[in-house]
N, C-alpha and C positions, 0 to 999 in steps of 0.2 A: 821521499817527499811525502809529508802528511797530507791527507785528503783535504783538511780545512785550509791548508796553505794554497793548494791548487784552486780551491773555490774562491779564495779571497783575492788572488792576483789575476790580472789579465794575462792569460797564457797565449803565446804565439802559436799558430797552427800551420801545418804543412798540408797543402792541397793533395787530394788523391787523384786529381786530374779529371774529376767528374763533379759538376755542380750539385747533382742530386745526392751523391754520397757525402760531399762536403757539408751540405745542409743537414743531412741525417746525423753527422758527427759534430754538428755545431761549429763548423769551420774547418774541419779536417783533423789530422793527427796532431795531438798536442806536443809541443816541445817541452824540454826539461823533465821528461818522464819516459817510462818504458811501456809500450803498447804491444800486446800479444795478439796475433791472429792465429786462431786455432781451428782446425778442420781436417777432414779426411783428405786423402790423396785425390786430386782432381777437383777440389772444391773452389779453387781460385786464389789460394794464399799467395803463391809465387806470382801469379798474374797481377794481383793487386800491388805486390811489392815492386814489381818491375815498373808499373805505371807510376807509383809513388816516386820511385827513384828518378824517372825521367822528368817528372813534374817539378822536382826540387831544383834549387839553384846548383847544388852539388851533392853527391851521395857516395858514401862508402858502403859497398854491398859485399858482405861477408857470406859466402855460400859454403855449405857443408855437405851438399848432395851433388853428385856428379852424373852427367856433365852439366855445366851451367847452360841455361837456355838462351844462348847468345843470338840465335836466329830470331827468336820471339822478341828479344830486346830490340833488335834492329827493326823488326816489323813495327813494333809499337812506337819506336822513335820517329818513324816517318809521319805519323799523325801528330806526335808531340812537336815536331819541327814546324808544322803548319800553324799550330796554336802559340808557338813561342815568340815573344816580342823581341828577342835578340836578332842579330843580323841574319839575312836570308841564308847565308852559308853556314850558320851554326848547326852542328849536329848534337842533339841532346845526349847521345851516347858518350860524347867527349867529357861530360860532367859526371859520369858514373864510373867509379873506381872499384875494381873487382879484387877480392882477396879470397883465396880458398883456405879452408881450415878443416882438418880431419879429426880432431879430438878436442875435448874440453880443456885439457892441459895445454894444448897448443894455443887455443884461444887466449887463455890466461897469459901465456908467455909473450904474446904479441901486443898486449895492451900498451906497453911503453912505446912501441912503434906506432900504434894507432894515435896515441897522444901527440907524438912528434909530427905525424902527418897532419893532424887537425890544426896544430899550431902553425905549421908551414902554410896550409891552405888559407889561414886567416888573412894573409897578406895578398891573396889572389881572389878566388871565388870560394868563400867559406863553405865548408860542408854543413848542410842543414839537416841531413838524415843519415842515420846508420841503420842498415838492415842486417839481421842475422837470420839466415834462411837455410836450414832450420835448427833450432836449439835442440830438439829431440834427437836428431841424427847424431849429435855428439855423444849421446849417452846410450846408444842403441845396443852395443855389444861389449862395452868395456867393463860393465859392472854386473856382479851376480846378485841374486836376491837373498842376501844374508845381511845380518845386522851391521857388520863392519863395512861392507860395500855401500849399504844404504846411508850410513853416517858419512862416509867419504863423498858419496854423490851429493848429499844435501849440503855438505860444506862447499863443494864446487859450485852448486847453485848460487849460494849467497855471495861467494867471491865474484863470480861472473856478473851477477845482477848488480852487485855493489860497484864494480868497475863501470858497467854500462850506465848506471844512474849518475855516477860521478861525472862521466864524460857528458851526459845529457845536460846536467846542470851547469858545469863549468863552461861549456861551449854553446849552450842555448840551443841544442839541437833535439830532434825527435829520434828516438830509438824504437825500431819495430822488430820484433822477433816473431818467427812462425813456430808453431807447435803442432804436433800430430794428435790424433785421438786413438783411444782404445775402446773396445766394446765394453759395455757396462754389464759386469757379471758379478754376482755375489752381494751379500749384505753390506760389506764394508764399502764397496764402490757405490752402492746405492745411497749410503749415508753421505758420501762425498758429494753427490750430485743431486740430493733431494730438493734443494732450493732452486736449482737452475737446471732442469732436465734438458738434455741435449739430444736431438734426434737428427739423423742424417741417413739418407738412402734406406729408410725403413728400419734403422737400428738405433738403439739407445747407446750413446757413447759418453765418454768423459775425456778431458784433456790428458795427454800423456804427462809423465813426470810427477803426478800426484800433488798433494796439498803443499808440500815443501816448495815446489816451484811456483804454485799459485800465489804464495806470499812474496814472491820476488818480482812481480810485475805490478804496475800501477793500474792498468786497464786490460780487460780481456774482451775480445770480439770473436764471436763464433761464426764460421762460414759453413753452411749446410747446403746439401743438394738433394733434390727429390726428382724422380722420373715418373711422370704422370701419364698413364694410358687413358686417352680420352674416350676409348671405346669404339672409335671410328677408324682405328688403325693408325692414328696419329700419336706421336709421343712428344710430350712437352718436358723440357728440362727446366726445373725451377731451382734457382739458387737464392739463398737468403743470408743477409748479414744481420747478426743479432748482438746487442750489447749485453754481455753477461754481468760485468761489473766495471765501473769507472767512476772516479770521484766527481766528474763534471757532467755525467750523462745518466738519464734514467734507463731502466731496462726497456728496450724497444727493438724493433727489427724493420728491415726493408728488403725488398727483392732487388736482385741485380742480374745482369746478363753479361756474358763474356762473348765478344765478337772479334773479328779480325782486327778491328780498330782499337779494341781495348775493353775495359771493364766499366759498365754503366749502370747506375741505379735506375730502377724502372719507374718511368712515368710515360704518358702518352707521347709527349714531345721527344723524349729521349729515344724511344724505340723507332721513331720514323727515320728511315734512311739508313739504319744501321745494318751491318751484315748479319749472317746467320748466327744463331746462338750455338756456341761450341761447348 
């Protein structure tokens, strides 16, 4: 999807389950496109995806790292059930469909099954979100750093992203993929990141999978974390959500916290009454 087309049409959005984060993203996660959440381990990518999944009318959650955090999904569903306008007996977990995938080729092979599933769900509670958590895990050990494997890997990038974008447009849903980061080392990587420097936990980083994969997503959002020592023995964990690129958003950032109840953008009202930052 071309950037000008996204800007010209009114795009439906899927809520992240937090009004502050929805406002920051101008309504939530856009449908008809692929949004990437990138960040280091523990930055909140999966937490945000779980909350998004529970907030949607129906979600297909493809997970590539094991085990799946089923206990956290059920914990978050308890708060989601309170806010859900459906019947009191409705469990938001019932609208989240899980599928495990262990390789990039396996993901490609199951796209016909995914399409059949989406078509079937149209007659019931249609799927509005597909999550792939994480895309980087599919390429972690299968490829060597040589020309042949790099070309093969890039080819898989475009095939997978092409299938995801096609499903997003045909079924009018939001696709969210998570990606990991690598430390920023060397001139070549510095050139890759010169316009959008990313820092987390005191390190300069860049998204895994390189420039080829960057061209496969419509929007990229970076999740970072810092641990601040206030000097009085107290430690504050600060997390930040930053727009790296998106056709409908300026480069900007906002802080957020992760509590037992979920993921919340930071403002004075949001923080009142929430549990401890984790």
